[in-house]
C-alpha positions, 0 to 999 in steps of 0.5 A: 467064501472068504472076508473083507478082512483076509480077501484084499491083502490075498488079492494084492499078494496074488497079481505079483505072484501070478505075474512071476509064475506065468501058465499056473496050474489052478489047484497049485494058486490054491494050494500056494494061497490055501484056498479052493480052487473055485475062490481062485477062480471068484478072485481072477474074475475080480482081478479082471475087472481091476486096473489103472483109471480109464478102465478101457482095455488097455488098462484093465488087467489081462486073465487068461485062462489055458485050460486049468491053468492061468496067466496074468499079463498088463499088471506091472504097475502094481508089481513095481516095489512100494515107494514110502514117503518119509512120513508113511516110513515112520508110521510104518517103523514106528508100528513095527516098533511096536509089534516087537513090544506085544508078548506073544508075537510069532515070528520077531524075527520077520519082524525085525528082518522087516524093520532092520530093512525099512530104516536102512531104506529110510536112511537119514529120515528116520532117527533113533529117536522114534520111540514107541510106547506101548499099553498092555491094555490091562493090568499090569500084573495079569499082563507080566504073569501071561507074558511070563508064561508065555516066555516059559511056555508054561500053562496059565489058571485063571478064574475069569468071569463070564458076563453073558452068565454073570459067573466067574468059572476056573480055566486052564489055559495053555498060552498061545500069543496075547495081543491087544485090541481096542485098548485091551490085552487079549489071550488066545490059548487052549481052554483045557475046561472046553478043549478048544481054542478060546481068547480071553479078555483079561481085563475079565480075569479076576485071579491068574496064575502060572503053573509050573507045568509045560503047555503042549499046544498041537501045531495044527491047533497053533496054526489054527489060533494065528489064523483065526484074527483079532477077534474069535468069538466064543460060545459064552458070547451071546447069539444076536440076530441083526437085520442089515440094510444094504449099506450097512452089509459090511458087518457080515465081512468085518465081523465072524458070522454063525449064519448069513442070509440075504434079503433079496432086496441087498440087505442080509440078516446076520447071526453072530457072537456079541463080545458084550452088552457095552459093544452091541450098543456101540454096534447098533449107534453105529448103524442108526438107520441101517440096521436093527436087532432083532434078538434076543428081545432084551438086548433089541430093547437095550439097543432101542432104548440108547437110541432114543436116549442119544437122540433126546441128548440132541433135543433143543428145547425152544425158549417159552415166550 
Protein backbone atom coordinates (compact mmCIF):
# COMPACT_ATOMS: atom_id res chain seq x y z
CA UNK A 1 0.00 0.00 0.00
CA UNK A 2 1.40 3.38 -0.98
CA UNK A 3 1.27 6.60 1.01
CA UNK A 4 -0.79 9.70 0.29
CA UNK A 5 2.25 11.51 -1.14
CA UNK A 6 2.29 9.27 -4.22
CA UNK A 7 -1.29 7.93 -4.17
CA UNK A 8 -3.08 11.06 -5.44
CA UNK A 9 -0.73 11.69 -8.41
CA UNK A 10 -1.14 8.05 -9.43
CA UNK A 11 -4.95 8.25 -9.27
CA UNK A 12 -4.93 11.42 -11.38
CA UNK A 13 -2.72 9.69 -13.96
CA UNK A 14 -4.72 6.47 -13.83
CA UNK A 15 -7.98 8.06 -15.05
CA UNK A 16 -6.82 9.38 -18.46
CA UNK A 17 -4.65 6.28 -19.00
CA UNK A 18 -7.60 3.92 -18.50
CA UNK A 19 -9.80 6.07 -20.72
CA UNK A 20 -7.18 5.73 -23.45
CA UNK A 21 -6.70 1.98 -22.82
CA UNK A 22 -10.14 0.38 -22.34
CA UNK A 23 -10.52 -3.32 -21.60
CA UNK A 24 -6.99 -3.63 -20.19
CA UNK A 25 -5.80 -6.60 -18.14
CA UNK A 26 -5.37 -5.81 -14.46
CA UNK A 27 -1.80 -7.13 -14.57
CA UNK A 28 -0.94 -4.74 -17.41
CA UNK A 29 -2.29 -1.78 -15.43
CA UNK A 30 -0.16 -2.83 -12.46
CA UNK A 31 2.98 -3.10 -14.61
CA UNK A 32 2.33 0.30 -16.18
CA UNK A 33 2.09 2.03 -12.78
CA UNK A 34 4.53 -0.18 -10.87
CA UNK A 35 1.97 -1.46 -8.35
CA UNK A 36 0.41 -4.82 -7.50
CA UNK A 37 -2.91 -6.04 -8.90
CA UNK A 38 -4.36 -5.77 -5.39
CA UNK A 39 -3.36 -2.09 -5.29
CA UNK A 40 -4.92 -1.58 -8.74
CA UNK A 41 -8.23 -2.92 -7.42
CA UNK A 42 -7.98 -0.70 -4.34
CA UNK A 43 -7.37 2.36 -6.52
CA UNK A 44 -10.29 1.49 -8.79
CA UNK A 45 -12.63 1.00 -5.84
CA UNK A 46 -11.71 4.53 -4.74
CA UNK A 47 -12.18 5.98 -8.25
CA UNK A 48 -15.58 4.30 -8.41
CA UNK A 49 -16.71 6.68 -5.63
CA UNK A 50 -15.33 9.82 -7.32
CA UNK A 51 -17.03 12.18 -9.73
CA UNK A 52 -18.79 15.51 -10.08
CA UNK A 53 -20.77 17.27 -7.29
CA UNK A 54 -24.15 15.69 -6.84
CA UNK A 55 -22.54 12.26 -6.65
CA UNK A 56 -25.53 10.54 -8.20
CA UNK A 57 -25.32 7.57 -10.58
CA UNK A 58 -24.73 9.85 -13.57
CA UNK A 59 -22.11 11.95 -11.78
CA UNK A 60 -19.68 9.27 -10.62
CA UNK A 61 -17.06 7.48 -12.69
CA UNK A 62 -18.02 4.05 -13.99
CA UNK A 63 -15.55 1.22 -13.42
CA UNK A 64 -16.40 -1.94 -15.35
CA UNK A 65 -14.71 -5.25 -14.60
CA UNK A 66 -14.85 -8.18 -17.02
CA UNK A 67 -12.96 -11.00 -15.36
CA UNK A 68 -9.42 -9.69 -14.89
CA UNK A 69 -9.91 -6.81 -17.36
CA UNK A 70 -11.08 -3.29 -16.57
CA UNK A 71 -12.52 -0.25 -18.36
CA UNK A 72 -13.31 3.26 -17.11
CA UNK A 73 -15.98 5.62 -18.40
CA UNK A 74 -17.97 8.75 -17.49
CA UNK A 75 -14.73 10.53 -16.57
CA UNK A 76 -14.27 12.76 -19.61
CA UNK A 77 -14.06 15.94 -17.51
CA UNK A 78 -10.88 14.92 -15.72
CA UNK A 79 -9.34 13.80 -19.01
CA UNK A 80 -9.72 17.24 -20.59
CA UNK A 81 -6.53 19.31 -21.02
CA UNK A 82 -5.62 21.43 -18.01
CA UNK A 83 -6.37 25.14 -18.36
CA UNK A 84 -4.16 27.51 -16.40
CA UNK A 85 -4.82 31.10 -15.43
CA UNK A 86 -2.05 33.62 -16.09
CA UNK A 87 -1.06 33.58 -12.40
CA UNK A 88 -1.00 29.76 -12.33
CA UNK A 89 1.12 29.65 -15.48
CA UNK A 90 3.52 32.21 -14.01
CA UNK A 91 3.88 30.20 -10.79
CA UNK A 92 4.49 27.00 -12.75
CA UNK A 93 7.10 28.65 -14.98
CA UNK A 94 8.87 30.04 -11.91
CA UNK A 95 8.89 26.56 -10.31
CA UNK A 96 10.24 24.90 -13.46
CA UNK A 97 12.97 27.50 -13.85
CA UNK A 98 13.88 26.89 -10.21
CA UNK A 99 14.15 23.16 -10.93
CA UNK A 100 16.59 23.88 -13.73
CA UNK A 101 18.80 25.61 -11.17
CA UNK A 102 18.89 22.60 -8.83
CA UNK A 103 22.04 20.55 -9.39
CA UNK A 104 21.75 16.82 -9.90
CA UNK A 105 18.39 16.99 -11.66
CA UNK A 106 18.06 13.74 -13.61
CA UNK A 107 16.01 14.68 -16.68
CA UNK A 108 16.77 18.32 -17.50
CA UNK A 109 15.52 17.86 -21.08
CA UNK A 110 12.03 16.96 -19.81
CA UNK A 111 11.86 20.09 -17.63
CA UNK A 112 13.07 22.31 -20.48
CA UNK A 113 10.50 20.75 -22.83
CA UNK A 114 7.64 21.32 -20.37
CA UNK A 115 8.83 24.87 -19.73
CA UNK A 116 8.93 25.67 -23.44
CA UNK A 117 5.40 24.33 -23.97
CA UNK A 118 3.95 26.32 -21.06
CA UNK A 119 5.70 29.52 -22.13
CA UNK A 120 4.48 29.07 -25.70
CA UNK A 121 0.90 28.43 -24.57
CA UNK A 122 0.89 31.37 -22.15
CA UNK A 123 2.21 33.76 -24.81
CA UNK A 124 2.22 37.40 -23.78
CA UNK A 125 0.98 36.57 -20.28
CA UNK A 126 4.61 35.82 -19.42
CA UNK A 127 7.72 37.85 -20.02
CA UNK A 128 11.43 37.20 -19.82
CA UNK A 129 11.45 39.37 -16.70
CA UNK A 130 10.45 36.35 -14.60
CA UNK A 131 13.59 35.60 -12.61
CA UNK A 132 14.10 32.83 -10.10
CA UNK A 133 16.87 32.85 -7.53
CA UNK A 134 17.62 29.43 -6.07
CA UNK A 135 19.01 29.44 -2.56
CA UNK A 136 21.49 26.55 -2.36
CA UNK A 137 20.35 25.98 1.22
CA UNK A 138 23.79 25.49 2.77
CA UNK A 139 27.46 26.47 2.76
CA UNK A 140 28.10 27.68 -0.83
CA UNK A 141 31.52 25.98 -0.90
CA UNK A 142 30.04 22.63 0.17
CA UNK A 143 27.19 22.93 -2.33
CA UNK A 144 29.63 23.88 -5.10
CA UNK A 145 31.85 20.88 -4.32
CA UNK A 146 28.88 18.52 -4.61
CA UNK A 147 27.69 20.28 -7.76
CA UNK A 148 31.15 19.86 -9.29
CA UNK A 149 31.31 16.17 -8.33
CA UNK A 150 27.88 15.51 -9.82
CA UNK A 151 28.83 17.22 -13.07
CA UNK A 152 32.15 15.35 -13.34
CA UNK A 153 30.79 12.00 -12.11
CA UNK A 154 33.26 11.87 -9.21
CA UNK A 155 33.07 10.51 -5.69
CA UNK A 156 33.13 12.83 -2.68
CA UNK A 157 34.69 12.28 0.73
CA UNK A 158 33.14 14.03 3.69
CA UNK A 159 33.58 14.26 7.42
CA UNK A 160 29.92 13.95 8.46
CA UNK A 161 28.55 14.85 11.89
CA UNK A 162 25.93 12.39 13.24
CA UNK A 163 23.93 14.25 15.93
CA UNK A 164 22.30 11.08 17.31
CA UNK A 165 25.75 9.88 18.43
CA UNK A 166 27.44 13.28 18.57
CA UNK A 167 30.34 12.00 16.49
CA UNK A 168 31.95 12.71 13.14
CA UNK A 169 32.43 9.87 10.68
CA UNK A 170 34.38 9.67 7.43
CA UNK A 171 32.19 8.83 4.44
CA UNK A 172 33.06 8.13 0.80
CA UNK A 173 29.96 8.70 -1.31
CA UNK A 174 29.02 8.19 -4.96
CA UNK A 175 26.71 11.20 -5.52
CA UNK A 176 23.34 10.55 -7.18
CA UNK A 177 21.47 13.82 -6.79
CA UNK A 178 21.21 16.95 -4.68
CA UNK A 179 18.05 18.79 -3.61
CA UNK A 180 16.86 21.42 -1.16
CA UNK A 181 14.02 21.03 1.35
CA UNK A 182 12.92 23.39 4.13
CA UNK A 183 15.84 25.69 3.27
CA UNK A 184 18.51 22.97 3.60
CA UNK A 185 20.61 21.24 0.96
CA UNK A 186 20.77 17.44 0.86
CA UNK A 187 22.96 14.95 -1.00
CA UNK A 188 21.62 11.54 -1.96
CA UNK A 189 24.29 8.99 -2.77
CA UNK A 190 25.73 5.52 -2.33
CA UNK A 191 27.59 5.49 1.00
CA UNK A 192 30.55 3.07 0.92
CA UNK A 193 30.70 3.01 4.74
CA UNK A 194 27.26 1.37 5.11
CA UNK A 195 26.94 -0.14 1.63
CA UNK A 196 23.57 1.48 0.89
CA UNK A 197 21.86 4.66 -0.32
CA UNK A 198 21.92 7.49 2.22
CA UNK A 199 20.70 11.09 2.36
CA UNK A 200 23.14 13.58 3.91
CA UNK A 201 22.29 17.04 5.21
CA UNK A 202 25.06 19.19 3.81
CA UNK A 203 25.06 21.60 6.75
CA UNK A 204 26.36 18.63 8.77
CA UNK A 205 29.36 18.15 6.49
CA UNK A 206 32.31 19.37 8.58
CA UNK A 207 34.60 19.01 5.54
CA UNK A 208 34.02 17.78 2.00
CA UNK A 209 36.41 16.91 -0.82
CA UNK A 210 35.84 15.94 -4.45
CA UNK A 211 37.89 12.84 -5.29
CA UNK A 212 39.48 12.09 -8.62
CA UNK A 213 37.67 8.75 -8.62
CA UNK A 214 34.76 7.92 -10.88
CA UNK A 215 31.42 7.38 -9.11
CA UNK A 216 29.85 4.10 -10.18
CA UNK A 217 26.19 3.82 -9.23
CA UNK A 218 24.29 0.76 -10.51
CA UNK A 219 21.09 1.61 -12.40
CA UNK A 220 18.92 -0.21 -9.81
CA UNK A 221 20.47 1.75 -6.96
CA UNK A 222 20.07 5.05 -8.80
CA UNK A 223 16.38 4.37 -9.52
CA UNK A 224 15.77 3.36 -5.89
CA UNK A 225 17.31 6.64 -4.76
CA UNK A 226 15.11 8.61 -7.13
CA UNK A 227 11.96 6.76 -6.05
CA UNK A 228 12.63 7.33 -2.35
CA UNK A 229 11.22 10.89 -2.24
CA UNK A 230 12.72 13.91 -0.53
CA UNK A 231 13.22 12.45 2.92
CA UNK A 232 14.93 9.10 3.31
CA UNK A 233 15.41 8.15 6.96
CA UNK A 234 18.76 6.82 8.06
CA UNK A 235 19.63 4.26 10.75
CA UNK A 236 21.69 7.08 12.27
CA UNK A 237 18.41 8.92 13.04
CA UNK A 238 16.76 8.08 16.36
CA UNK A 239 13.77 5.74 16.40
CA UNK A 240 10.71 7.46 17.91
CA UNK A 241 7.30 6.05 18.86
CA UNK A 242 4.34 8.45 18.57
CA UNK A 243 0.74 7.78 19.62
CA UNK A 244 -1.51 9.60 17.11
CA UNK A 245 -5.16 10.56 17.51
CA UNK A 246 -7.43 10.01 14.46
CA UNK A 247 -7.04 13.67 13.43
CA UNK A 248 -3.26 13.23 13.26
CA UNK A 249 -3.02 9.87 11.50
CA UNK A 250 -1.96 11.73 8.33
CA UNK A 251 1.54 11.59 9.82
CA UNK A 252 1.62 7.86 8.98
CA UNK A 253 1.04 8.69 5.30
CA UNK A 254 3.24 11.77 5.08
CA UNK A 255 6.38 10.47 6.79
CA UNK A 256 8.20 7.14 6.19
CA UNK A 257 7.29 4.89 9.13
CA UNK A 258 8.95 1.66 10.20
CA UNK A 259 5.73 0.39 11.77
CA UNK A 260 2.09 1.49 11.96
CA UNK A 261 -0.24 -0.14 14.52
CA UNK A 262 -3.98 0.59 14.47
CA UNK A 263 -5.44 1.60 17.84
CA UNK A 264 -9.02 0.54 17.09
CA UNK A 265 -10.53 4.02 17.46
CA UNK A 266 -9.12 5.42 14.22
CA UNK A 267 -5.82 6.45 15.77
CA UNK A 268 -2.47 4.76 15.17
CA UNK A 269 0.83 4.22 16.95
CA UNK A 270 3.79 4.76 14.62
CA UNK A 271 7.52 4.34 14.88
CA UNK A 272 9.67 6.51 12.65
CA UNK A 273 13.17 7.95 12.43
CA UNK A 274 13.51 11.52 13.71
CA UNK A 275 15.85 13.73 11.72
CA UNK A 276 16.86 15.64 14.85
CA UNK A 277 15.45 16.93 18.14
CA UNK A 278 14.42 20.28 16.63
CA UNK A 279 12.40 18.54 13.91
CA UNK A 280 10.65 16.31 16.46
CA UNK A 281 9.80 19.28 18.70
CA UNK A 282 8.29 21.16 15.74
CA UNK A 283 6.20 18.12 14.85
CA UNK A 284 5.15 17.59 18.46
CA UNK A 285 4.06 21.22 18.89
CA UNK A 286 2.19 21.17 15.57
CA UNK A 287 0.27 18.09 16.78
CA UNK A 288 -0.47 19.46 20.24
CA UNK A 289 -3.43 17.64 21.76
CA UNK A 290 -3.52 15.11 18.91
CA UNK A 291 -0.30 13.18 19.49
CA UNK A 292 1.99 11.98 22.26
CA UNK A 293 5.65 11.02 21.97
CA UNK A 294 6.02 7.70 23.82
CA UNK A 295 9.59 6.61 23.21
CA UNK A 296 12.43 7.28 23.86
CA UNK A 297 11.75 8.82 27.28
CA UNK A 298 14.28 11.66 26.97
CA UNK A 299 12.75 12.89 23.71
CA UNK A 300 9.24 12.51 25.15
CA UNK A 301 10.27 14.69 28.11
CA UNK A 302 11.88 17.20 25.75
CA UNK A 303 8.67 17.60 23.71
CA UNK A 304 6.55 17.92 26.84
CA UNK A 305 8.81 20.57 28.35
CA UNK A 306 8.87 22.47 25.07
CA UNK A 307 5.06 22.41 24.91
CA UNK A 308 4.83 23.57 28.54
CA UNK A 309 7.19 26.47 27.82
CA UNK A 310 5.11 27.45 24.81
CA UNK A 311 1.92 27.45 26.89
CA UNK A 312 3.57 29.47 29.64
CA UNK A 313 4.46 32.15 27.11
CA UNK A 314 0.75 32.67 26.45
CA UNK A 315 -0.25 33.01 30.07
CA UNK A 316 -1.59 36.43 31.01
CA UNK A 317 -0.85 37.55 34.53
CA UNK A 318 -3.70 39.65 35.93
CA UNK A 319 -2.54 42.99 37.34
CA UNK A 320 -2.53 43.19 41.11
CA UNK A 321 -5.33 45.17 42.68
